[in-house]
N, C-alpha and C positions, 0 to 999 in steps of 0.2 A: 478769546479763545476759549471766552469762556459768558461771551453772548448767546441769550437766549439759550444757555448749556441749564436743566433741572438738577438742583444738589436734594437731597436729602438732609431734611432738620431733625436734630434728634431727639424731642421737650415735648411733655404734656401740659408748658405753665408757659403758655404764649410767646416762647422768646423770638419768635415769624416776629412783630411787631416791634422788637429793637433790631435783630439783625437785618430782617431782609430790604429794609430801606439801604442804606449804605451797599451793600450785597447786589445789587439788583443799580446803579446810578455810578457806581467806581467800575462795574465788569458787565453788568449787562446777567448777571447772576441771576438765576429766580430760584426761587424754594420750595418744597415738599414737606410736608410732616407727615410719614406714618404715623400709621397708629406701634405704638412702644415705650414700654415699662420704663421708662428710664428711673422712675423709684427704687428698680433692683440693683441696681449702681450709688447707691448711696441716698440717705435721707434726712433734710437738715432735725430733724427732733428726735433722730437717736433710733427708732425702731429697725433701720436697713443700713449697717453699717458702710460706709464705705470704701469699698476693699483695696485703695493706695492713693498715693499723693495725688489731688488734681491735676497735675498736669499728664497722668500716666490715666485717669479716669476717663480725661475727657476725650480723649482718642477713643480708647474703647466705647463710651456713649456715642459719637460719629459711626465708628465701625459695626453700630448698631440697628442703627436707621436707614448704614448703604444695605444692611443686610436683607434688613426689612422693605424698602423701599426697589432691590433691587439696580441700585444708583452706584455708579464709578463714582464719583463726588458728590462727597455729603459735608456737613459743618454738625457742629457741637459747641456748649457752651458749658461751663464747671467756675464754680462761685466757692471758695475759703475764705473763710472770717475764722479771725485770730489776737489777739496781742500784738499790738505794733511794734516791729522785733526794735526800736529806736526811740520813739514816744511813749513816754511811761503813762497809765492810767489814759490809753489811746485802743480800738479797736482798728485791726487795717483787713478791708475787704480787695479781696485781689478775685479777677473778674475772666475766665482762660476762654481765647475761642481759637477755635481748628478748625481749619480747612484740609480734609484727604482727598486726594485726587489718584485715583487707583490708575489711571493711565498715564501718568509719570510716574508712578513710584513717588508722591507728596507729598511733606506731611507739614503744613506750614500752621503754628501758636502763634499765638502772641494777644496779646496782655493790658487792664487797664483796672487801676487802684481807686481806695478813696479811702480816708478817712470820716467821712458824712456818712456814714450806711447807719443804720439804729438797730444793730446786733448786741441786745445787749438784755437780760433777764430780773428778775425780781423772783426773788421764795417770797410768798406768804398764805396766811391762813385763812383770810377772805376777810376779818374784823375786820380791818384798816381799810373800811372802800376808799376814803382820802387816797390813800398811799396808792392802792390799784389803779385809781382812776387818774391820777397824775399820774405813774405810767404809762399808763395807755394813749394819752396826750403827746408826752414825749416821745413816743414811738413812732404817732402820728396817725393812731386812727383817729375815725375808719376809712380813711385814706390808706393806710398798710392796716395790716390785720396782725391780729395777732397769733399766740400757738397756747397749751397749757398742757402741760403734762404732770403726774403724780411727783412731786419733790425726794420722793424716797421709797417708787418701789416693793415691791415686796420680793422676795430672789426669787429667781427662775418665775418671777409674774410678764409676760408680753408689755411693752410698750404701749399703750392707750391713748397716744397725744388727741387736743382738740384741736383742729384748724381751719381757718379763716375768721378767724371773730372778728365780728366787725361791729359789732352791740355790746351795749352794758349789758342789757339781758343776758345774751348768751355768753359773756362773761363770768359773772356773776355765778349764774349752772356751772361753766366748767371748772371754774375754779372749787366749785363747793366737790362735785364729783374726784375728782383730779386732789382735792385735801382726802377725800373719804376711802382713796384706792393707796396713798401715802400711808408711811410706815413714822412719817413724822408726823400726820397732817397737814400741809402743808401743801402746798403747790407751784411750780413754777413759771412763770408769765414769759413768752419774752417773743420780740420778731417775727410771726411769718417772713421766714427768706425765702421761698417762695417768687419766683422772680414777678409771678400773674398778681401777688399779694403785697407785692414789695416795687412803689416807685422807684422809692431811693436804687434797690439794686439793677432794676430793669435799665436805670439811665444809666450804669457805668455797665451793663453787659450792650448797652446803642455803644459806649466809645469804646469799648473792643472789639464790637462787632467795625467802625470803622477805620480802626488802625489795622486789622485785617484785610478789609476792602481794598483800602493805598495799598498796602505792604505785597498781594497780590497784582495789584496794577501797575510791580514796577517788579524791569523786566531782569534777571543776571548779567551785569557786563557782561561775563564771563561766557557765558554759555546761551545766556537770551532768555531762560525759563521762569516763571513767572514765581513771585515768592519773595524776591532778595529786599534785603532786611538785618534788624541788629540780632547778635546769637552769641554775645558776647561782652565785657567791658571789661576794663582792667585799669584796676588804682596804681595809685605813685603819683597823683600830683603835688610837682614840687613846693614845698612852699613857699611864697615871696620874700622870707625876708632872709632865710639861710639857704633853702633849699633839698631842704631835706624832703626824702618820699612821706606824705600822708597817706591814708585809706582809701581817699577821696579819690572817684573817677578821672581816669588822663585818657584816656581813648576808648572811647565807643567802635565796637566791631560789626559789620555789616558782612555776612552771605549768603550764600544759596543752600536748598536744600537738595541740589543735586549734583553740580560741582565742587570743587573746592576753591572756589574763588571766595575772596574774599577782602575788605576794604578797611583800612584802620582811621578814625576821625581822629584829633586832639580833641577836646573839649574846652571851649569860651567860661571863665577866662581860665588861661594859661600856667596858674599860677594858684595854688588857696592861700587864706587869710591865717596868720600864723595863729587865731585861736585853735585852728586845726591838727597846730601841726606837733609832733611829736616830744620835738623838743624846745621849739620853744616854747609851749602849753600841757608840762610834762600831769 
């Protein structure tokens, strides 16, 4: 039902390169990018705060594109970065990709995650040039860009980030300018997380796009609507030694976005290692 349908894609950061191919290949869906300011819904450098959690904002972003393009179908993606909830000293990248279809009243959200992103920053006054250049290399520059902001902006002063930095000369100049504008004389250097300047992030967006496309190509066994897929995970996988329920997932539940049909499937293996058991390994 999506063959040769044109959907809006709300982006100003080149995400059609990641999302267009899987949606076209699996669904026949074509994407059109309208002129919308997605930065109004938040920026990674902090000059505009995101107005809510990523799953909420990605739907608002898709709606922004649909309104601008006058399309009943819209697509958008939104990224979230933060400390990994289970792996110390690691950050977790989660990409959310959504498809809205007003013809059906359907909202389908898919995700992909990674710990291989370059979500990191460095506080520097610019005097240790070796440390600064080593950080740039770890981040992936020049293939991945950098951003620079004052470490401690003056109260009430607007955040004035330098973005898209890929040369040593521009990096040193940006650090000097940001340090001069900071109350402690330091700059915060970080990976530029905008998709068109961050190939690692773009790869995860593409993975989320593949998952969304495959899900939209899966019809609900109950009503035939597109988008049948994972909606919940139920913990309680029993310990293989004592059968005590653990926090590990025991069942994955798939469901429909339009009707109430759901299907639960047990995960494999059907029992947990005793190392994960609160009784065997308290």
